[in-house]
N, C-alpha and C positions, 0 to 999 in steps of 0.2 A: 372429519365428518364423512368424507368419501370412503375412508378405510372401513368405517363402521357400516356404511351402506353396502359396500361390496361384500363384506363378511356376512351380513344378514341375507343378502341376495343369494350368495352361494349356499348358505346354510338352508334356506327355504327350498331352493332347487334340489339339493341333496336329500332333504327330508321328504319332499314330494315324490322323488324317484323311488325311494325306499318303500313308501306307502303303496304306490301303484304297482311296483314289481313284486310285492309280497302276495303270494297266492295262498289263500287260507283254505281253499277247497279243491278237492279232486272233482273234475267234471268231465263229462263226455257222453257218448252215445254208444250203444251196443247193437250191432246188426248181425243178421244171419249171413254167413260167408257166401252162400250160393245165391240166395234170392236178393240179397242186398236190402232187405226190409228190416225195420227196427224190431227189436225183441223186447217184449214186456216181461216183467217179473224175473229178470236176471238178477241173481244175488251178487252184490259187489261187496267184498270183504277186504278191509285193510289188514294186512298180515300182522303188523306190529301191535296194533291196539285191539284187534278183533272186532272193531266197529263194522257194522254192515248196513247196507241200504239195498233197495231194489229199483230197477229201471221202471219208468212209467210207460204209457202206451206209445210214446214216441221213441222209446229206447234210451231216454235221458236219465242220467244219474248225477247226483251231487253229494259229496261227503266231506265233512270237515277233516282237515289234516292235523296230524300231530305236529307241533312246532319242533324244528331242528332235528327231525328224524327222517332218514331216507327209508322208505318202506316199499312194499309191493302190494298191488291190488290183485285179488283173485276174483274171477268171473265164473259163476256156476249157474247152470240151468239144466233141468232134467231133460235128457235126450241129446245134450250137447257136450262136447269136450270141455273139461275145465281148463281155463287159461289163466296164467299168472303173468302180470306185467310189472316190472320194477319201475319205481320212480327214479329220476336221475338227479344227482346232486351236482350243482355247478358252483365253482368258486369264482366269485366276481370281486377281486380285491380281497378284502377281509370278510365280505358278506357271502354267505352261502344261502342258496335258495333251492327249493325243490320244484321241479317241473314235471308234470305228468305228461309224458309224450303219448299221444294217442287219443285225439279228440273223438275219432270213430274207431271202435274196436270191433273186429269181426270174429265171431266164433263159429266153429263148424259142428254140424250134427254128428252124432256117433254113427258109425257104420252099422247097418242092420245085419244081424247074423242069419 
């Protein structure tokens, strides 16, 4: 009986860790590099799927990720430099998970001519 209980306990703990560590969305904020203020209507594009979204008035974006694919996010706004940030794939035992590094992304304005 104790062996079954221990097995079930370990199984539930492992399962719950996998559920909570799985990140199904890219999320973050986009700010102006100089003013440090949030930028609205920045287009955020996932390179692999070509899915896109835009930031809200607080500079926040959220986008569903492709499963088991390491990709890049492209940030575009008129008058600003386009920036591309890669997601990072981590090996944790046999499990691979993607982590988007950059909760706050700063983009710079283009230089005036």
